[in-house]
ZAMARGU-4260 file (C-alpha; in steps of 0.2 Angstrom, whole numbers, plus 5000, padded with zeros to 4 digits):
<rodrens>
0) 4863/5027/4966 | 4847/5018/4967 | 4839/5004/4956 | 4821/5002/4951 | 4816/4983/4953
5) 4799/4985/4944 | 4796/4972/4931 | 4803/4976/4914 | 4794/4972/4897 | 4805/4957/4896
10) 4800/4951/4913 | 4818/4951/4921 | 4821/4965/4933 | 4836/4958/4941 | 4846/4957/4925
15) 4841/4974/4919 | 4840/4986/4934 | 4835/5004/4930 | 4849/5015/4937 | 4845/5033/4942
20) 4856/5048/4948 | 4873/5053/4942 | 4885/5039/4939 | 4901/5038/4930 | 4901/5030/4912
25) 4911/5015/4918 | 4898/5011/4932 | 4884/5008/4920 | 4891/4993/4912 | 4885/4977/4917
30) 4897/4964/4924 | 4903/4952/4910 | 4900/4933/4913 | 4915/4922/4909 | 4914/4914/4892
35) 4918/4896/4888 | 4937/4900/4886 | 4939/4911/4901 | 4952/4908/4914 | 4947/4901/4931
40) 4944/4914/4945 | 4960/4918/4954 | 4962/4909/4971 | 4969/4925/4979 | 4953/4935/4976
45) 4940/4932/4989 | 4922/4931/4984 | 4911/4946/4990 | 4901/4941/5006 | 4884/4948/5008
50) 4886/4948/5027 | 4898/4959/5038 | 4912/4966/5028 | 4929/4959/5033 | 4944/4971/5033
55) 4955/4969/5018 | 4972/4961/5023 | 4981/4976/5016 | 4971/4988/5027 | 4982/4996/5040
60) 4975/4994/5058 | 4978/5010/5068 | 4980/5005/5087 | 4983/5016/5102 | 5000/5009/5103
65) 5004/5014/5085 | 4997/5031/5087 | 5008/5033/5103 | 5024/5027/5094 | 5020/5039/5079
70) 5017/5054/5091 | 5033/5049/5101 | 5043/5049/5085 | 5036/5065/5079 | 5040/5073/5095
75) 5058/5067/5095 | 5061/5074/5077 | 5054/5091/5083 | 5065/5091/5099 | 5080/5087/5088
80) 5076/5102/5077 | 5073/5113/5092 | 5090/5108/5099 | 5098/5112/5082 | 5089/5129/5083
85) 5095/5133/5100 | 5113/5128/5097 | 5114/5138/5080 | 5108/5154/5088 | 5119/5156/5103
90) 5122/5175/5101 | 5116/5185/5115 | 5102/5197/5112 | 5095/5211/5123 | 5076/5209/5126
95) 5064/5222/5132 | 5047/5216/5138 | 5034/5227/5148 | 5048/5238/5156 | 5059/5223/5159
100) 5076/5222/5151 | 5087/5207/5150 | 5099/5197/5139 | 5098/5179/5133 | 5104/5169/5119
105) 5093/5170/5104 | 5089/5152/5104 | 5084/5152/5122 | 5073/5167/5119 | 5064/5159/5104
110) 5061/5143/5115 | 5054/5153/5129 | 5042/5162/5117 | 5037/5145/5109 | 5033/5138/5126
115) 5023/5154/5131 | 5013/5153/5115 | 5009/5134/5118 | 5004/5139/5136 | 4992/5152/5129
120) 4984/5139/5117 | 4982/5126/5131 | 4974/5138/5143 | 4961/5143/5129 | 4958/5125/5125
125) 4955/5121/5144 | 4943/5136/5145 | 4933/5130/5130 | 4932/5112/5136 | 4926/5118/5153
130) 4913/5129/5144 | 4907/5114/5134 | 4906/5102/5149 | 4896/5115/5159 | 4884/5117/5144
135) 4882/5098/5141 | 4879/5096/5160 | 4865/5109/5159 | 4857/5101/5144 | 4857/5084/5152
140) 4850/5091/5168 | 4836/5100/5159 | 4832/5084/5149 | 4831/5074/5164 | 4819/5086/5173
145) 4808/5086/5157 | 4808/5067/5157 | 4803/5066/5176 | 4789/5078/5174 | 4771/5070/5172
</rodrens>
């Protein structure tokens, strides 16, 4: 949203700014000034400052400690659900994998499969991060060489 501060025919551009662009119908209304019988301003509402914006008191501050506690609580819930899965699936099943045959409780087999899947995801992530670091190092080196050339 932009405003045009060119002089208007009545000579007061500050009171009647020209608003261009898409706006909602409620956004075009000018603020009403309090009349003679209007109640005084509420003391709990802070006036708008024109400097640096201060965070509102109701805004939640996310810290590293809060994120760590949230991650820990989430991990504990997932572990409890995993323990329930393993305990409820104690029946022994026969597994066949690449010529190997064995028998395990179903819950344990599912747990091993989940860990193997997580390991594959972690390996792919490490490979990609290494690839990005090598590329970034190469770009920095080329940039430094171009900067040092006369």
